[in-house]
C-alpha positions in Angstrom: 2.8 -5.6 -3.6 0.0 -7.6 -5.2 -3.3 -6.0 -5.9 -5.4 -6.7 -2.8 -8.5 -8.9 -3.0 -10.5 -6.5 -0.8 -10.9 -2.8 -1.8 -8.0 -0.9 -0.3 -8.3 2.7 -1.6 -5.4 3.8 0.5 -3.0 1.9 -1.8 -2.3 4.1 -4.8 -0.2 2.6 -7.5 2.7 4.9 -8.3 2.1 7.1 -5.3 2.7 4.9 -2.2 3.2 1.5 -3.6 3.7 -0.5 -6.8 0.8 -2.8 -7.4 1.1 -5.9 -9.5 -1.5 -8.6 -10.3 -1.3 -11.8 -8.3 0.5 -14.5 -10.3 1.7 -12.3 -13.2 5.4 -12.9 -13.2 6.0 -10.8 -16.3 4.5 -7.6 -14.8 6.3 -8.3 -11.5 9.6 -8.6 -13.4 8.9 -5.3 -15.2 8.0 -3.6 -11.9 11.2 -4.8 -10.2 13.3 -3.6 -13.2 11.5 -0.3 -13.2 12.1 0.3 -9.5 15.7 -0.8 -9.6 16.4 1.7 -12.4 14.4 4.7 -11.1 15.7 6.2 -7.8 13.3 9.1 -8.0 10.3 6.7 -8.2 11.7 4.6 -5.3 12.0 7.8 -3.2 8.5 8.9 -4.1 7.0 5.5 -3.2 9.1 5.4 0.0 7.7 8.8 1.1 4.2 7.8 0.2 4.5 4.5 2.0 5.8 6.3 5.1 2.7 8.5 5.1 0.4 5.5 4.4 2.0 3.5 7.2 0.6 5.9 9.7 -2.9 4.8 8.8 -2.1 1.2 9.6 -0.4 1.7 13.0 -1.7 -0.4 15.9 -2.9 2.7 17.6 -5.0 3.7 14.6 -6.3 0.2 14.1 -7.3 0.0 17.8 -9.0 3.4 17.6 -11.0 2.4 14.5 -11.9 -0.9 16.1 -13.2 0.8 19.2 -15.3 3.2 17.1 -16.7 0.2 15.1 -17.8 -1.6 18.3 -19.2 1.6 19.8 -21.4 1.9 16.6 -22.8 -1.5 17.3 -24.1 -0.6 20.7 
């Protein structure tokens, strides 16, 4: 994925994603080549992404939104 414009500390390059700068075709090409040739890295990123996805479930987002609105009251 591209490097997010907003801080997203949950995204950890090489642990649960592969981050590339926006618009840098050369780095994107290298990343795709690396991933296509490294099954172990793909497995590691897949496992990390599966864990990360739990933090972005609709239930988790709703819970955090409710906590945020409660803090405003």
